[in-house]
DRENLODO-94246 format. One record per residue (C-alpha): residue in one letter; x negated, y negated, z; residue number from 1. Coordinates in steps of 0.1 Angstrom, whole numbers, plus 5000, padded with zeros to 4 digits. Each point is the difference from the previous one (the first is absolute). Layout:
BEGIN
+------+------+------+------+-----+
! rest !    u !    v !    w !  nr !
+------+------+------+------+-----+
!    A !    X !    Y !    Z ! NUM !
...
+------+------+------+------+-----+
end
This chain:
BEGIN
+------+------+------+------+-----+
! rest !    u !    v !    w !  nr !
+------+------+------+------+-----+
!    X ! 4998 ! 5000 ! 4999 !   1 !
!    X ! 4989 ! 4962 ! 4994 !   2 !
!    X ! 5015 ! 4972 ! 5020 !   3 !
!    X ! 5014 ! 4969 ! 4981 !   4 !
!    X ! 5019 ! 4974 ! 5011 !   5 !
!    X ! 5026 ! 5012 ! 4991 !   6 !
!    X ! 5000 ! 5032 ! 5015 !   7 !
!    X ! 4976 ! 5035 ! 4997 !   8 !
!    X ! 5004 ! 5013 ! 4964 !   9 !
!    X ! 4983 ! 5040 ! 4991 !  10 !
!    X ! 4973 ! 4997 ! 4981 !  11 !
!    X ! 4980 ! 5031 ! 4979 !  12 !
!    X ! 4970 ! 4994 ! 4984 !  13 !
!    X ! 4964 ! 5020 ! 4988 !  14 !
!    X ! 4968 ! 4983 ! 4996 !  15 !
!    X ! 4986 ! 5013 ! 4964 !  16 !
!    X ! 4979 ! 4989 ! 4967 !  17 !
!    X ! 5016 ! 4971 ! 4978 !  18 !
!    X ! 5022 ! 4974 ! 5006 !  19 !
!    X ! 5031 ! 5005 ! 5024 !  20 !
!    X ! 5029 ! 5019 ! 4989 !  21 !
!    X ! 5030 ! 4980 ! 5018 !  22 !
!    X ! 5035 ! 5014 ! 4999 !  23 !
!    X ! 5029 ! 4981 ! 5005 !  24 !
!    X ! 5032 ! 5020 ! 5005 !  25 !
!    X ! 5040 ! 4988 ! 4995 !  26 !
!    X ! 5032 ! 5005 ! 5013 !  27 !
!    X ! 5013 ! 5019 ! 5022 !  28 !
!    X ! 4971 ! 5021 ! 5002 !  29 !
!    X ! 4964 ! 4997 ! 5011 !  30 !
!    X ! 4963 ! 5007 ! 4994 !  31 !
!    X ! 5007 ! 5034 ! 5002 !  32 !
!    X ! 5010 ! 4999 ! 4964 !  33 !
!    X ! 4968 ! 5000 ! 4990 !  34 !
!    X ! 4983 ! 5028 ! 5019 !  35 !
!    X ! 5001 ! 5021 ! 4963 !  36 !
!    X ! 4981 ! 4971 ! 4987 !  37 !
!    X ! 4973 ! 4993 ! 5030 !  38 !
!    X ! 4993 ! 5039 ! 4999 !  39 !
!    X ! 4994 ! 4998 ! 4962 !  40 !
!    X ! 4971 ! 4974 ! 5007 !  41 !
!    X ! 4971 ! 5020 ! 5011 !  42 !
!    X ! 4972 ! 4974 ! 5013 !  43 !
!    X ! 5016 ! 4966 ! 4989 !  44 !
!    X ! 5006 ! 4977 ! 5029 !  45 !
!    X ! 5038 ! 4996 ! 5007 !  46 !
!    X ! 5022 ! 4983 ! 5024 !  47 !
!    X ! 5036 ! 4997 ! 5005 !  48 !
!    X ! 5030 ! 4991 ! 5026 !  49 !
!    X ! 5033 ! 5000 ! 5008 !  50 !
!    X ! 5016 ! 4966 ! 4998 !  51 !
!    X ! 5014 ! 4989 ! 5033 !  52 !
!    X ! 5037 ! 5010 ! 4998 !  53 !
!    X ! 4991 ! 5036 ! 4983 !  54 !
!    X ! 4988 ! 5033 ! 5011 !  55 !
!    X ! 4975 ! 5000 ! 5031 !  56 !
!    X ! 4998 ! 4964 ! 5002 !  57 !
!    X ! 5011 ! 4980 ! 5027 !  58 !
!    X ! 5039 ! 4990 ! 4992 !  59 !
!    X ! 5009 ! 4966 ! 5016 !  60 !
!    X ! 5037 ! 4989 ! 4999 !  61 !
!    X ! 5010 ! 4975 ! 5004 !  62 !
!    X ! 4977 ! 4991 ! 4972 !  63 !
!    X ! 4999 ! 4982 ! 4964 !  64 !
!    X ! 4985 ! 5020 ! 4978 !  65 !
!    X ! 4981 ! 4984 ! 4976 !  66 !
!    X ! 4975 ! 5010 ! 4971 !  67 !
!    X ! 4983 ! 4969 ! 5006 !  68 !
!    X ! 4989 ! 5016 ! 5036 !  69 !
!    X ! 4997 ! 5033 ! 4983 !  70 !
!    X ! 4970 ! 4984 ! 4981 !  71 !
!    X ! 4984 ! 4983 ! 5029 !  72 !
!    X ! 5001 ! 5033 ! 5016 !  73 !
!    X ! 4978 ! 5016 ! 4973 !  74 !
!    X ! 4984 ! 4970 ! 4999 !  75 !
!    X ! 4989 ! 5009 ! 5037 !  76 !
!    X ! 4997 ! 5039 ! 4996 !  77 !
!    X ! 4978 ! 4998 ! 4967 !  78 !
!    X ! 4978 ! 4973 ! 5025 !  79 !
!    X ! 4995 ! 5025 ! 5030 !  80 !
!    X ! 4996 ! 5033 ! 4982 !  81 !
!    X ! 4988 ! 4993 ! 4961 !  82 !
!    X ! 4989 ! 4970 ! 4995 !  83 !
!    X ! 4980 ! 5002 ! 4971 !  84 !
!    X ! 5014 ! 5001 ! 4966 !  85 !
!    X ! 5039 ! 5017 ! 4993 !  86 !
!    X ! 5012 ! 5013 ! 4970 !  87 !
!    X ! 5043 ! 5003 ! 5004 !  88 !
!    X ! 5027 ! 5029 ! 4993 !  89 !
!    X ! 5035 ! 4988 ! 5012 !  90 !
!    X ! 5031 ! 5016 ! 5001 !  91 !
!    X ! 5039 ! 4984 ! 4996 !  92 !
!    X ! 4995 ! 4976 ! 5032 !  93 !
!    X ! 4968 ! 4995 ! 4997 !  94 !
!    X ! 4997 ! 4989 ! 4967 !  95 !
!    X ! 5011 ! 4967 ! 5014 !  96 !
!    X ! 4975 ! 4999 ! 5026 !  97 !
!    X ! 4977 ! 5005 ! 4974 !  98 !
!    X ! 5015 ! 4973 ! 4980 !  99 !
!    X ! 4996 ! 4974 ! 5031 ! 100 !
!    X ! 4968 ! 5012 ! 5005 ! 101 !
!    X ! 4992 ! 4995 ! 4964 ! 102 !
!    X ! 5014 ! 4963 ! 5002 ! 103 !
!    X ! 4981 ! 4993 ! 5027 ! 104 !
!    X ! 4962 ! 5014 ! 4983 ! 105 !
!    X ! 5012 ! 4979 ! 4971 ! 106 !
!    X ! 5008 ! 4965 ! 5022 ! 107 !
!    X ! 4963 ! 5007 ! 5017 ! 108 !
!    X ! 5017 ! 5015 ! 5032 ! 109 !
!    X ! 4995 ! 5034 ! 5005 ! 110 !
!    X ! 4972 ! 5013 ! 5023 ! 111 !
!    X ! 4986 ! 5028 ! 4983 ! 112 !
!    X ! 4992 ! 5010 ! 4965 ! 113 !
!    X ! 5026 ! 5018 ! 4978 ! 114 !
!    X ! 4982 ! 5014 ! 4971 ! 115 !
!    X ! 5028 ! 5022 ! 4982 ! 116 !
!    X ! 5036 ! 5003 ! 5005 ! 117 !
!    X ! 5024 ! 5026 ! 4990 ! 118 !
!    X ! 5040 ! 4996 ! 5006 ! 119 !
!    X ! 5023 ! 5037 ! 4999 ! 120 !
!    X ! 5041 ! 4996 ! 4999 ! 121 !
!    X ! 5005 ! 4972 ! 5019 ! 122 !
!    X ! 5028 ! 4974 ! 4990 ! 123 !
!    X ! 4978 ! 4970 ! 4997 ! 124 !
!    X ! 5022 ! 4983 ! 4976 ! 125 !
!    X ! 5037 ! 5008 ! 5022 ! 126 !
!    X ! 5022 ! 4993 ! 4976 ! 127 !
!    X ! 4988 ! 5020 ! 4973 ! 128 !
!    X ! 5002 ! 5028 ! 5026 ! 129 !
!    X ! 5029 ! 5022 ! 5013 ! 130 !
!    X ! 5005 ! 5002 ! 5031 ! 131 !
!    X ! 5021 ! 5026 ! 5022 ! 132 !
!    X ! 5029 ! 4993 ! 5016 ! 133 !
!    X ! 4986 ! 5000 ! 5034 ! 134 !
!    X ! 4976 ! 4979 ! 4990 ! 135 !
!    X ! 5027 ! 4972 ! 4990 ! 136 !
!    X ! 5018 ! 5006 ! 5028 ! 137 !
!    X ! 4969 ! 4999 ! 5025 ! 138 !
!    X ! 4989 ! 4962 ! 4985 ! 139 !
!    X ! 5037 ! 4989 ! 5008 ! 140 !
!    X ! 5021 ! 4989 ! 5029 ! 141 !
!    X ! 5011 ! 5039 ! 5004 ! 142 !
!    X ! 4963 ! 5014 ! 5003 ! 143 !
!    X ! 5005 ! 4997 ! 5041 ! 144 !
!    X ! 5026 ! 5022 ! 4996 ! 145 !
!    X ! 4986 ! 5024 ! 4977 ! 146 !
!    X ! 4972 ! 5005 ! 5024 ! 147 !
!    X ! 5016 ! 5009 ! 5031 ! 148 !
!    X ! 5019 ! 5026 ! 4973 ! 149 !
!    X ! 4966 ! 5018 ! 4986 ! 150 !
!    X ! 4993 ! 5037 ! 5007 ! 151 !
!    X ! 4979 ! 5023 ! 4994 ! 152 !
!    X ! 5023 ! 5019 ! 4970 ! 153 !
!    X ! 5012 ! 4968 ! 4988 ! 154 !
!    X ! 4963 ! 4987 ! 4997 ! 155 !
!    X ! 4990 ! 5031 ! 4985 ! 156 !
!    X ! 5027 ! 5001 ! 4974 ! 157 !
!    X ! 4988 ! 4967 ! 4982 ! 158 !
!    X ! 4963 ! 5004 ! 5008 ! 159 !
!    X ! 5001 ! 5034 ! 4979 ! 160 !
!    X ! 5018 ! 4984 ! 4972 ! 161 !
!    X ! 4967 ! 4979 ! 4994 ! 162 !
!    X ! 4979 ! 5031 ! 4988 ! 163 !
!    X ! 5002 ! 5018 ! 4964 ! 164 !
!    X ! 5020 ! 5032 ! 4994 ! 165 !
!    X ! 4964 ! 5017 ! 4992 ! 166 !
!    X ! 4987 ! 4991 ! 5035 ! 167 !
!    X ! 5030 ! 4999 ! 5026 ! 168 !
!    X ! 4994 ! 4987 ! 5039 ! 169 !
!    X ! 4989 ! 5031 ! 5014 ! 170 !
!    X ! 5019 ! 5002 ! 5035 ! 171 !
!    X ! 4963 ! 4998 ! 5016 ! 172 !
!    X ! 4995 ! 4967 ! 4982 ! 173 !
!    X ! 5038 ! 4987 ! 5011 ! 174 !
!    X ! 4993 ! 5012 ! 5038 ! 175 !
!    X ! 4965 ! 4978 ! 4994 ! 176 !
!    X ! 5014 ! 4971 ! 4989 ! 177 !
!    X ! 5035 ! 4999 ! 5028 ! 178 !
!    X ! 4974 ! 5009 ! 5026 ! 179 !
!    X ! 4980 ! 4965 ! 4993 ! 180 !
!    X ! 5025 ! 4980 ! 4990 ! 181 !
!    X ! 5024 ! 5008 ! 5031 ! 182 !
!    X ! 4965 ! 4997 ! 5027 ! 183 !
!    X ! 5011 ! 4975 ! 5025 ! 184 !
!    X ! 5033 ! 4997 ! 4987 ! 185 !
!    X ! 4987 ! 4982 ! 4967 ! 186 !
!    X ! 5031 ! 5012 ! 4977 ! 187 !
!    X ! 5019 ! 4974 ! 5023 ! 188 !
!    X ! 4978 ! 4971 ! 4987 ! 189 !
!    X ! 5000 ! 5010 ! 4965 ! 190 !
!    X ! 5020 ! 4969 ! 4988 ! 191 !
!    X ! 4978 ! 4976 ! 5016 ! 192 !
!    X ! 4973 ! 5019 ! 4979 ! 193 !
!    X ! 5018 ! 4997 ! 4969 ! 194 !
!    X ! 4999 ! 4963 ! 5003 ! 195 !
!    X ! 4965 ! 5003 ! 4977 ! 196 !
!    X ! 5028 ! 5001 ! 4973 ! 197 !
!    X ! 5013 ! 4964 ! 5002 ! 198 !
!    X ! 4958 ! 4987 ! 4999 ! 199 !
!    X ! 4996 ! 5023 ! 4970 ! 200 !
!    X ! 5028 ! 4969 ! 4987 ! 201 !
!    X ! 4984 ! 4976 ! 5022 ! 202 !
!    X ! 4967 ! 4999 ! 4990 ! 203 !
!    X ! 5002 ! 5011 ! 4963 ! 204 !
!    X ! 4986 ! 4972 ! 4988 ! 205 !
!    X ! 4967 ! 5008 ! 5022 ! 206 !
!    X ! 4998 ! 5033 ! 4994 ! 207 !
!    X ! 5010 ! 5007 ! 4964 ! 208 !
!    X ! 4972 ! 4971 ! 4995 ! 209 !
!    X ! 4978 ! 5021 ! 5020 ! 210 !
!    X ! 5004 ! 5031 ! 4973 ! 211 !
!    X ! 4993 ! 4972 ! 4973 ! 212 !
!    X ! 4972 ! 4984 ! 5010 ! 213 !
!    X ! 4979 ! 5023 ! 5024 ! 214 !
!    X ! 4968 ! 4996 ! 4983 ! 215 !
!    X ! 4985 ! 5038 ! 5010 ! 216 !
!    X ! 5014 ! 5034 ! 4982 ! 217 !
!    X ! 5039 ! 5007 ! 5008 ! 218 !
!    X ! 5012 ! 5035 ! 4988 ! 219 !
!    X ! 5032 ! 5012 ! 5000 ! 220 !
!    X ! 5007 ! 5042 ! 5013 ! 221 !
!    X ! 5039 ! 5005 ! 4991 ! 222 !
!    X ! 5016 ! 5033 ! 5005 ! 223 !
!    X ! 5029 ! 4992 ! 4974 ! 224 !
!    X ! 5032 ! 5022 ! 5014 ! 225 !
!    X ! 4999 ! 4977 ! 5030 ! 226 !
!    X ! 5038 ! 4987 ! 5004 ! 227 !
!    X ! 4994 ! 4972 ! 5019 ! 228 !
!    X ! 4962 ! 4984 ! 4991 ! 229 !
!    X ! 5015 ! 5007 ! 4963 ! 230 !
!    X ! 4979 ! 4996 ! 4968 ! 231 !
!    X ! 5018 ! 4974 ! 4994 ! 232 !
!    X ! 4978 ! 4980 ! 5030 ! 233 !
!    X ! 4966 ! 5015 ! 4982 ! 234 !
!    X ! 5015 ! 4983 ! 4971 ! 235 !
!    X ! 4999 ! 4967 ! 5020 ! 236 !
!    X ! 4967 ! 5001 ! 5011 ! 237 !
!    X ! 4989 ! 5007 ! 4965 ! 238 !
!    X ! 5011 ! 4969 ! 4992 ! 239 !
!    X ! 4987 ! 4980 ! 5026 ! 240 !
!    X ! 4966 ! 5021 ! 4993 ! 241 !
!    X ! 4996 ! 5010 ! 4969 ! 242 !
!    X ! 4964 ! 5014 ! 5000 ! 243 !
!    X ! 5002 ! 5019 ! 5031 ! 244 !
!    X ! 4996 ! 5038 ! 4996 ! 245 !
!    X ! 5034 ! 5022 ! 5003 ! 246 !
!    X ! 4997 ! 5039 ! 5013 ! 247 !
!    X ! 5033 ! 5016 ! 4999 ! 248 !
!    X ! 5012 ! 5030 ! 5018 ! 249 !
!    X ! 5030 ! 5012 ! 4978 ! 250 !
!    X ! 5030 ! 5014 ! 5017 ! 251 !
!    X ! 4988 ! 4993 ! 5037 ! 252 !
!    X ! 5021 ! 4986 ! 5025 ! 253 !
!    X ! 4992 ! 4972 ! 5023 ! 254 !
!    X ! 4974 ! 5018 ! 5022 ! 255 !
!    X ! 4971 ! 5012 ! 4974 ! 256 !
!    X ! 4975 ! 5002 ! 5023 ! 257 !
!    X ! 5024 ! 5026 ! 5024 ! 258 !
!    X ! 5013 ! 5015 ! 4969 ! 259 !
!    X ! 4964 ! 5003 ! 4972 ! 260 !
!    X ! 4973 ! 4992 ! 5024 ! 261 !
!    X ! 4974 ! 5010 ! 4979 ! 262 !
!    X ! 5014 ! 4980 ! 4970 ! 263 !
!    X ! 5007 ! 4969 ! 5026 ! 264 !
!    X ! 4963 ! 5004 ! 5012 ! 265 !
!    X ! 4986 ! 5008 ! 4965 ! 266 !
!    X ! 5015 ! 4967 ! 4983 ! 267 !
!    X ! 4995 ! 4979 ! 5032 ! 268 !
!    X ! 4961 ! 5006 ! 4998 ! 269 !
!    X ! 5002 ! 4993 ! 4965 ! 270 !
!    X ! 5017 ! 4967 ! 5002 ! 271 !
!    X ! 4979 ! 4989 ! 5029 ! 272 !
!    X ! 4965 ! 5016 ! 4983 ! 273 !
!    X ! 4993 ! 5026 ! 5022 ! 274 !
!    X ! 5002 ! 5029 ! 4981 ! 275 !
+------+------+------+------+-----+
end
């Protein structure tokens, strides 16, 4: 655990060769999503964490969860654990934390060096995404009610729809994902955690501008069977960043790092020029 001004966050890391691979997870899961990736990084240095409110990190309430605060936490974790240069691999909500970090880098306000970055299956351009009904409710006035009603059966029914038919959600994966989210009653604050969707609207100009203007290599690793961060989102990112290198994973769902960790890791290492 690492202590921050907002609470304790769970951190995992491995020292090793090259720039540190910084892995940022999405909503509503945790760094557990990357267990199949870090096991395939060999002797490379890597670092990952559970964002505040997620997984094994503290889940304060009441609290105004913000991607800006999560970016602050990432900066502190990097400074404390891996102060050298990093390359970033971000999924889902983590892609917006990353674009905030890129925006800070563009303005000269980032306290660490990012050499390259890869975004994977995140609704960065939210108007192009296909949000689930539960996400739409959680970000609205009935969000607190849905959070109070959330239970294991309902959560896993919705979570399973994010996986492809070829690689369905397994019983072991389902049990682990629910245990991590429900730890310390985290499922009761999912409406607070889901506020990042509104920030994607509020800070769209800043974050889309970072995708467009960041002057270092930025690539996209995209599972094309994702029902939420669809290929329509990827098309929008390509419009913002026409020269970006793109690797597609055909037919794979929203969690490619879980469904096809070999292909996912190989693609990430290629885009990060670590293969």
